[in-house]
ZAMARGU-4260 file (C-alpha; in steps of 0.2 Angstrom, whole numbers, plus 5000, padded with zeros to 4 digits):
<rodrens>
0) 5148/4929/5072 | 5146/4932/5054 | 5149/4949/5047 | 5131/4950/5039 | 5123/4945/5056
5) 5132/4959/5066 | 5127/4972/5052 | 5109/4967/5052 | 5108/4967/5071 | 5115/4984/5073
10) 5116/4995/5058 | 5109/4993/5041 | 5112/5004/5025 | 5100/5018/5025 | 5098/5019/5044
15) 5108/5035/5045 | 5097/5051/5044 | 5113/5060/5038 | 5131/5057/5033 | 5126/5041/5026
20) 5142/5037/5017 | 5152/5039/5031 | 5141/5029/5042 | 5141/5015/5030 | 5160/5015/5029
25) 5162/5015/5047 | 5149/5002/5050 | 5157/4990/5038 | 5174/4992/5048 | 5164/4991/5065
30) 5156/4974/5058 | 5173/4967/5053 | 5181/4970/5070 | 5166/4963/5079 | 5166/4947/5068
35) 5183/4943/5076 | 5181/4951/5093 | 5173/4935/5101 | 5188/4926/5096 | 5200/4938/5104
40) 5190/4938/5120 | 5190/4919/5120 | 5209/4919/5119 | 5209/4927/5136 | 5226/4936/5136
45) 5235/4933/5153 | 5247/4948/5151 | 5243/4965/5158 | 5246/4973/5142 | 5235/4961/5132
50) 5221/4964/5144 | 5223/4982/5143 | 5223/4982/5124 | 5207/4971/5124 | 5199/4983/5136
55) 5204/4998/5125 | 5198/4990/5109 | 5181/4987/5118 | 5180/5005/5123 | 5184/5011/5106
60) 5170/5000/5099 | 5158/5007/5110 | 5162/5025/5105 | 5160/5020/5086 | 5143/5012/5091
65) 5137/5028/5100 | 5143/5038/5084 | 5133/5027/5072 | 5118/5028/5084 | 5120/5047/5085
70) 5119/5049/5066 | 5104/5037/5067 | 5094/5044/5081 | 5098/5062/5080 | 5089/5076/5071
75) 5093/5079/5053 | 5094/5098/5056 | 5106/5096/5070 | 5117/5084/5060 | 5118/5096/5046
80) 5124/5111/5056 | 5136/5100/5066 | 5144/5092/5050 | 5162/5097/5054 | 5160/5090/5072
85) 5154/5074/5066 | 5169/5072/5054 | 5181/5075/5068 | 5172/5062/5079 | 5174/5049/5064
90) 5192/5054/5061 | 5195/5051/5080 | 5187/5035/5080 | 5197/5029/5065 | 5213/5034/5075
95) 5207/5026/5091 | 5204/5010/5082 | 5221/5009/5072 | 5229/5012/5089 | 5220/4999/5098
100) 5220/4986/5084 | 5239/4988/5082 | 5241/4981/5099 | 5230/4966/5097 | 5228/4961/5079
105) 5234/4967/5063 | 5218/4965/5054 | 5210/4977/5043 | 5223/4991/5047 | 5227/4995/5029
110) 5208/4997/5025 | 5206/5009/5040 | 5220/5019/5034 | 5214/5021/5016 | 5197/5026/5022
115) 5193/5044/5020 | 5179/5053/5029 | 5171/5068/5020 | 5155/5077/5021 | 5144/5075/5006
120) 5144/5092/4997 | 5126/5094/4996 | 5124/5091/5015 | 5138/5103/5019 | 5129/5116/5009
125) 5113/5113/5018 | 5122/5114/5035 | 5130/5130/5029 | 5113/5137/5024 | 5106/5133/5042
130) 5122/5140/5050 | 5120/5155/5040 | 5102/5158/5048 | 5110/5155/5065 | 5123/5168/5062
135) 5110/5181/5057 | 5105/5181/5075 | 5093/5167/5079 | 5080/5179/5086 | 5063/5171/5089
140) 5054/5188/5086 | 5063/5191/5069 | 5046/5187/5059 | 5050/5202/5047 | 5063/5193/5039
145) 5055/5186/5023 | 5069/5176/5017 | 5071/5165/5034 | 5057/5153/5030 | 5062/5152/5012
150) 5080/5146/5015 | 5074/5135/5029 | 5061/5128/5018 | 5074/5124/5004 | 5086/5116/5016
155) 5073/5105/5024 | 5066/5098/5008 | 5085/5094/5002 | 5085/5084/5019 | 5071/5075/5015
160) 5058/5083/5026 | 5045/5084/5014 | 5029/5076/5023 | 5020/5079/5039 | 5026/5062/5047
165) 5044/5068/5042 | 5041/5085/5050 | 5034/5077/5066 | 5048/5065/5068 | 5060/5079/5066
170) 5051/5090/5079 | 5052/5075/5091 | 5071/5072/5089 | 5074/5091/5092 | 5063/5090/5108
175) 5074/5076/5113 | 5090/5086/5109 | 5084/5101/5120 | 5080/5089/5134 | 5098/5081/5133
180) 5106/5098/5132 | 5096/5103/5148 | 5102/5088/5157 | 5120/5092/5152 | 5117/5110/5156
185) 5124/5114/5138 | 5116/5132/5135 | 5124/5134/5119 | 5117/5118/5112 | 5101/5121/5120
190) 5099/5138/5112 | 5104/5132/5095 | 5092/5117/5094 | 5078/5129/5102 | 5080/5140/5087
195) 5080/5125/5076 | 5063/5119/5084 | 5056/5136/5082 | 5059/5136/5063 | 5053/5117/5062
200) 5036/5122/5070 | 5035/5137/5057 | 5038/5125/5043 | 5027/5112/5050 | 5012/5124/5050
205) 5016/5129/5032 | 5016/5110/5028 | 5000/5107/5036 | 4991/5119/5025 | 4997/5111/5009
210) 4987/5098/5000 | 4986/5081/5008 | 4994/5067/4999 | 4979/5055/5000 | 4980/5040/4989
215) 4972/5027/5000 | 4960/5015/4991 | 4945/5024/4995 | 4952/5042/4999 | 4949/5057/4992
220) 4960/5073/4988 | 4956/5091/4993 | 4958/5104/4980 | 4970/5119/4980 | 4963/5137/4979
225) 4959/5142/4961 | 4963/5159/4955 | 4946/5159/4946 | 4936/5158/4962 | 4934/5172/4974
230) 4941/5168/4992 | 4942/5177/5007 | 4956/5176/5022 | 4954/5183/5038 | 4966/5198/5043
235) 4973/5195/5059 | 4975/5209/5071 | 4993/5206/5072 | 5007/5208/5060 | 5003/5204/5041
240) 5012/5204/5025 | 5008/5204/5007 | 5020/5192/4997 | 5017/5182/4982 | 5026/5166/4978
245) 5039/5172/4966 | 5040/5156/4956 | 5021/5158/4953 | 5020/5175/4950 | 5017/5174/4931
250) 5001/5164/4934 | 4992/5180/4941 | 4990/5173/4959 | 4979/5184/4970 | 4990/5192/4984
255) 4986/5184/5002 | 4987/5194/5018 | 4994/5183/5030 | 5004/5183/5046 | 5013/5167/5040
260) 5028/5168/5027 | 5024/5160/5010 | 5039/5150/5004 | 5044/5145/4987 | 5036/5128/4986
265) 5042/5114/4974 | 5023/5110/4970 | 5016/5115/4953 | 5005/5129/4952 | 4987/5126/4954
270) 4982/5131/4936 | 4993/5117/4929 | 4985/5103/4940 | 4969/5094/4937 | 4957/5099/4951
275) 4951/5081/4952 | 4968/5071/4952 | 4979/5085/4959 | 4993/5080/4946 | 5000/5089/4933
280) 4989/5088/4918 | 4994/5076/4903 | 4979/5081/4891 | 4971/5097/4898 | 4954/5101/4892
285) 4941/5116/4895 | 4923/5112/4899 | 4909/5124/4898 | 4911/5132/4914 | 4928/5138/4908
290) 4938/5127/4921 | 4953/5115/4914 | 4953/5097/4919 | 4963/5082/4914 | 4954/5073/4900
295) 4953/5056/4908 | 4946/5063/4925 | 4933/5074/4917 | 4927/5061/4905 | 4925/5049/4920
300) 4916/5063/4929 | 4903/5064/4915 | 4902/5046/4913 | 4895/5044/4930 | 4881/5054/4926
305) 4886/5071/4932 | 4882/5087/4921 | 4890/5100/4933 | 4907/5107/4935 | 4917/5097/4949
310) 4924/5113/4956 | 4910/5126/4954 | 4896/5115/4955 | 4889/5126/4940 | 4877/5116/4929
315) 4884/5114/4911 | 4875/5119/4895 | 4886/5106/4886 | 4898/5092/4889 | 4910/5096/4875
320) 4929/5096/4878 | 4941/5108/4871 | 4959/5106/4872 | 4969/5118/4882 | 4984/5120/4871
325) 4990/5135/4882 | 4990/5126/4898 | 5000/5112/4890 | 5013/5123/4884 | 5014/5131/4902
330) 5016/5113/4909 | 5030/5110/4897 | 5038/5126/4901 | 5036/5124/4920 | 5043/5106/4920
335) 5059/5112/4910 | 5062/5126/4922 | 5059/5116/4938 | 5068/5100/4932 | 5052/5090/4933
340) 5048/5076/4920 | 5034/5081/4909 | 5019/5069/4911 | 5020/5055/4898 | 5002/5050/4901
345) 4985/5052/4912 | 4984/5046/4930 | 4985/5027/4931 | 4971/5027/4944 | 4957/5039/4951
350) 4953/5041/4969 | 4937/5032/4972 | 4930/5046/4983 | 4932/5059/4970 | 4915/5065/4974
355) 4922/5076/4987 | 4926/5089/4973 | 4921/5105/4981 | 4934/5106/4993 | 4947/5119/4994
360) 4963/5123/5002 | 4967/5141/5008 | 4981/5149/5018 | 4980/5151/5036 | 4975/5167/5044
365) 4983/5166/5061 | 4991/5177/5074 | 4999/5174/5091 | 4983/5179/5100 | 4971/5171/5088
370) 4968/5152/5085 | 4955/5153/5071 | 4961/5147/5054 | 4956/5139/5039 | 4962/5122/5036
375) 4956/5108/5024 | 4938/5111/5020 | 4927/5096/5022 | 4912/5095/5011 | 4896/5102/5020
380) 4882/5088/5017 | 4865/5094/5015 | 4849/5084/5017 | 4850/5079/4998 | 4868/5074/4999
385) 4874/5088/4987 | 4891/5096/4990 | 4893/5114/4993 | 4908/5124/4997 | 4911/5129/5015
390) 4919/5146/5019 | 4925/5143/5036 | 4930/5129/5047 | 4923/5129/5065 | 4936/5119/5073
395) 4949/5129/5083 | 4967/5125/5087 | 4980/5134/5097 | 4994/5143/5088 | 5007/5133/5097
400) 5010/5117/5090 | 4996/5105/5092 | 5001/5089/5099 | 4993/5073/5092 | 4985/5068/5108
405) 4977/5086/5108 | 4972/5084/5090 | 4964/5067/5093 | 4955/5073/5109 | 4948/5088/5100
410) 4942/5080/5085 | 4932/5066/5096 | 4925/5080/5107 | 4920/5091/5093 | 4912/5075/5084
415) 4902/5072/5100 | 4898/5090/5102 | 4891/5095/5085 | 4872/5092/5082 | 4870/5091/5063
420) 4875/5077/5052 | 4883/5090/5040 | 4895/5096/5054 | 4899/5078/5060 | 4904/5073/5043
425) 4916/5088/5041 | 4924/5081/5058 | 4924/5064/5052 | 4933/5067/5036 | 4947/5076/5046
430) 4948/5061/5055 | 4949/5050/5041 | 4964/5061/5034 | 4973/5060/5050 | 4971/5041/5052
435) 4977/5038/5034 | 4996/5038/5037 | 4998/5040/5055 | 4999/5023/5065 | 5000/5033/5082
440) 4985/5042/5078 | 4975/5025/5075 | 4980/5019/5092 | 4977/5034/5101 | 4959/5036/5093
445) 4955/5018/5095 | 4959/5019/5115 | 4948/5035/5116 | 4932/5028/5109 | 4934/5033/5090
450) 4927/5016/5086 | 4910/5018/5094 | 4909/5037/5089 | 4912/5032/5070 | 4899/5017/5071
455) 4887/5029/5079 | 4890/5042/5065 | 4889/5028/5052 | 4872/5023/5059 | 4865/5041/5058
460) 4871/5042/5040 | 4862/5026/5036 | 4845/5033/5045 | 4846/5048/5035 | 4851/5039/5019
465) 4865/5050/5015 | 4877/5042/5003 | 4891/5054/5006 | 4891/5052/5024 | 4891/5033/5023
470) 4907/5034/5012 | 4916/5046/5022 | 4911/5035/5038 | 4915/5019/5031 | 4933/5026/5025
475) 4936/5033/5042 | 4934/5016/5050 | 4944/5008/5035 | 4959/5019/5040 | 4957/5017/5058
480) 4957/4997/5056 | 4973/4998/5045 | 4987/4987/5053 | 4978/4988/5069 | 4970/4972/5076
485) 4963/4979/5091 | 4953/4993/5083 | 4946/4978/5071 | 4941/4968/5086 | 4932/4984/5093
490) 4923/4986/5078 | 4917/4968/5078 | 4912/4969/5096 | 4903/4985/5093 | 4892/4978/5080
495) 4900/4983/5063 | 4893/4970/5053 | 4875/4974/5054 | 4878/4992/5048 | 4889/4985/5033
500) 4875/4974/5028 | 4863/4988/5028 | 4875/4998/5017 | 4874/4984/5004 | 4858/4989/4998
505) 4866/5006/4992 | 4875/5003/4976 | 4885/5020/4979 | 4892/5013/4995 | 4899/4996/4987
510) 4916/5002/4985 | 4919/5008/5003 | 4910/4993/5011 | 4920/4981/5001 | 4937/4989/5006
515) 4930/4988/5024 | 4926/4970/5022 | 4944/4967/5015 | 4952/4976/5029 | 4942/4966/5043
520) 4944/4949/5033 | 4963/4950/5039 | 4958/4947/5057 | 4956/4929/5061 | 4942/4932/5073
525) 4933/4941/5060 | 4933/4927/5047 | 4919/4917/5054 | 4907/4932/5057 | 4910/4939/5040
530) 4908/4921/5032 | 4891/4918/5040 | 4885/4935/5035 | 4877/4943/5019 | 4895/4948/5014
535) 4899/4932/5006 | 4884/4932/4992 | 4887/4951/4991 | 4906/4949/4986 | 4903/4934/4975
540) 4891/4944/4965 | 4903/4958/4962 | 4913/4945/4953 | 4900/4942/4941 | 4894/4960/4938
545) 4902/4975/4929 | 4908/4985/4943 | 4924/4996/4947 | 4940/4986/4945 | 4946/4991/4963
550) 4929/4986/4970 | 4930/4969/4962 | 4949/4967/4967 | 4944/4970/4984 | 4930/4957/4984
555) 4942/4944/4977 | 4956/4947/4990 | 4942/4946/5004 | 4935/4931/4998 | 4953/4924/4998
560) 4955/4928/5016 | 4938/4920/5021 | 4942/4905/5011 | 4958/4902/5023 | 4946/4898/5037
565) 4938/4880/5032 | 4921/4882/5040 | 4918/4896/5028 | 4920/4884/5013 | 4901/4878/5013
570) 4895/4896/5014 | 4907/4900/4999 | 4901/4886/4988 | 4882/4889/4991 | 4885/4907/4985
575) 4891/4899/4969 | 4909/4905/4970 | 4916/4891/4959 | 4906/4898/4943 | 4911/4916/4948
580) 4929/4912/4948 | 4929/4900/4933 | 4928/4915/4921 | 4942/4924/4930 | 4954/4910/4929
585) 4958/4914/4911 | 4958/4933/4913 | 4971/4943/4903 | 4975/4952/4919 | 4986/4942/4931
590) 4979/4948/4946 | 4963/4939/4943 | 4971/4923/4938 | 4982/4921/4952 | 4971/4926/4966
595) 4957/4915/4958 | 4968/4901/4958 | 4973/4903/4976 | 4954/4903/4981 | 4951/4887/4972
600) 4966/4879/4980 | 4958/4883/4997 | 4941/4876/4991 | 4948/4861/4984 | 4952/4855/5001
605) 4935/4852/5005 | 4925/4837/4999 | 4911/4847/4993 | 4924/4859/4985 | 4930/4845/4974
610) 4914/4839/4969 | 4909/4857/4964 | 4924/4860/4954 | 4923/4844/4944 | 4904/4847/4939
615) 4907/4866/4935 | 4908/4866/4915 | 4923/4873/4908 | 4934/4874/4924 | 4945/4860/4920
620) 4947/4866/4902 | 4952/4883/4909 | 4965/4875/4921 | 4972/4865/4906 | 4975/4881/4896
625) 4984/4889/4910 | 4996/4874/4909 | 5000/4880/4892 | 4999/4898/4893 | 5000/4904/4911
630) 5015/4911/4920 | 5026/4899/4930 | 5017/4902/4947 | 5000/4901/4939 | 5006/4884/4931
635) 5011/4879/4948 | 4994/4883/4955 | 4984/4875/4941 | 4994/4858/4941 | 4992/4857/4960
640) 4973/4860/4958 | 4973/4846/4944 | 4982/4834/4954 | 4971/4835/4968 | 4955/4834/4957
645) 4962/4819/4947 | 4966/4810/4963 | 4949/4813/4968 | 4940/4807/4952 | 4944/4797/4939
650) 4931/4805/4928 | 4941/4821/4930 | 4957/4813/4925 | 4949/4807/4909 | 4942/4825/4906
655) 4960/4832/4908 | 4968/4819/4897 | 4954/4824/4884 | 4962/4842/4884 | 4979/4835/4878
660) 4989/4841/4894 | 5003/4829/4892 | 5015/4840/4882 | 5011/4855/4894 | 5014/4843/4910
665) 5031/4838/4902 | 5037/4855/4899 | 5032/4860/4917 | 5041/4845/4924 | 5056/4851/4916
670) 5055/4871/4916 | 5042/4875/4930 | 5045/4881/4948 | 5052/4867/4960 | 5035/4864/4966
675) 5027/4865/4949 | 5039/4852/4943 | 5036/4840/4957 | 5017/4842/4955 | 5019/4839/4936
680) 5029/4823/4938 | 5016/4816/4951 | 5001/4820/4939 | 5011/4812/4925 | 5014/4796/4936
685) 4995/4796/4940 | 4990/4796/4922 | 5002/4782/4918 | 4995/4772/4932 | 4978/4774/4925
690) 4983/4769/4908 | 4990/4753/4915 | 4975/4749/4925 | 4964/4751/4910 | 4976/4740/4899
695) 4975/4727/4912 | 4956/4728/4914 | 4955/4726/4895 | 4966/4711/4895 | 4956/4702/4909
700) 4939/4706/4900 | 4946/4697/4884 | 4952/4682/4893 | 4934/4680/4902 | 4925/4680/4885
705) 4935/4666/4877 | 4923/4652/4870 | 4926/4634/4876 | 4919/4621/4863 | 4910/4605/4872
710) 4916/4588/4869 | 4900/4584/4860 | 4905/4595/4846 | 4890/4607/4849 | 4889/4624/4857
715) 4880/4626/4873 | 4868/4640/4876 | 4878/4649/4888 | 4894/4648/4876 | 4883/4654/4862
720) 4877/4669/4873 | 4896/4673/4877 | 4901/4672/4860 | 4888/4685/4854 | 4892/4696/4868
725) 4911/4697/4864 | 4910/4710/4850 | 4900/4721/4861 | 4914/4720/4875 | 4927/4725/4863
730) 4917/4739/4856 | 4914/4746/4873 | 4932/4744/4878 | 4938/4753/4862 | 4927/4767/4865
735) 4932/4770/4882 | 4951/4770/4878 | 4949/4780/4862 | 4940/4794/4872 | 4952/4794/4886
740) 4968/4794/4876 | 4963/4801/4859 | 4976/4814/4862 | 4990/4801/4859 | 4984/4798/4841
745) 4984/4815/4837 | 5002/4818/4842 | 5015/4804/4839 | 5029/4813/4849 | 5021/4810/4866
750) 5015/4794/4875 | 5010/4791/4891 | 5024/4777/4892 | 5037/4790/4887 | 5032/4801/4902
</rodrens>
């Protein structure tokens, strides 16, 4: 067995959750031994000592495999605090391997002896920090220790537990360790892991109150609390404490009474982040309301017709922007102090659902006996569709860790229980955020009727003509369908297409509708349904119009998916897709060119598609231009298209030759991609054969028009007529040849015969 095959089938670099260097070193040794182990077994040693040695080696290899699996599947926190024990296991495995191999094979022993296992200093430091917490008592009721969570948060962050998904994975690993400890009746291990799980739950609750990382194609971000806006927190009846984040104390944060420990976070202060993009500001500016925003973000807000402050909803007296040099200096200072790179430019892209700008995030007000808390606030939508700030959340969760199943069930139950569209929209928004990154949530939601509930909500939003609710519903469905064909099939069966067609009448919903069409078009069963609907002319029209770039990109990719289903091609052609793609083939943006050519390659396989492309003005010229100026893969696509079209139509061959493509084809046949070279050579051969046929036809015509003199010495009438027609035939032939091969007269360095 090949070493690489062994390694790929069992352990890959990066699989280890901790102690990566040691695991990689040991796995390399393991793979090398496994590569020769089959041959050792095949030798079938007959002596008792040989069989014992082989069995001994097999046992040691299994132990090595278990050690590597332990570092791959166990909890990061547990691995960190048991680092010394792990090193001993690695050393013991090394010694056992050496002893076993000495009896069966003198292979890789020197490499083993030279291998040194040692903990990574940073990992050892993290383990020592957590051990320090354990040595302080590990009391579950010691909530008065304000430093406990700070130390734990720093340790977890250094271990890479920085997202809700990572926190969930860590909690699951710790639960498995507790179950294993109980099965082994290891009380000491059980108590240690239980305390780590206790800390992890605290850390996870804190993480859930932070800002959602919401960067999906149509998502929206929630805003942090602003110190300029008065906020209220419910004081729990239990223990409470006042504490400000020390790192942010210089920014005059309002003290928050809360029973949960605040920890020193590595996120920038709210004042330094744009309330729209939630990123550190590159060019902060002040607007009339006194709020500071990233220049690019607020300019987009104003250009979309808004005259209010996104955060306060205050109507602005003017739209002038004033640079905020003070905030810019604070950003530079904060970045320097925290080792963060200073922004070198504005955000590359803005969230397409940035209309949700009145949201706020406030810290939880929880206690052991109370389950009310403030979470991510979803925009309350009024009849007019305006956005207002909500002061509290009506959903209640238990103080204990809420499992994913319970959360999904609660959201679906609440959605069916509330009676107003405004309240439903808040629940659907939370569902959208939950579904964005959690594959397990998509499965659970889909199995418990989420598709039908969201489609019913979308229908209600359409009935009330509420633009914002339509966007929220469409994007919740989008997230539900990501990488889940079963949910897509349920949407089709439940009648999503008529609802989407109804949304096409609303220009404000085009972005979310197009994204949903793109998602559904990946499903084979959806292609004929979407292809026969109003979606095709709608998305083709988007390619013509001036609309948001992301919306147009989604439309182009969706049309590509639809074009891979041959029965859809007549519908695409009737929507005039070839003319729409013609202008995109020579775009400066490579995304348009490459994907447009890919769609054309699907269309050209249809007879009607060939006829349409030959007749569209400018398309052949654009394809010829790509041969000269395009990237290698674009040249390959273009020459493939031209080869098919020229084989189909001699008139197309003449059009291509008039563009002077021979030099470009010669270059591609030498320097292009492998397929591009093959296609270019075939196209050159086709042109050479066409040239030879024209020459043969021309010679035959001249022979037929020779004049034969009669014996009487006079011309017959027929001969005279042929003689008179001879100059006309030559003229017509010269005209045809001159038009088809005029490029040869312009350049003496290239000839069809030289190709």
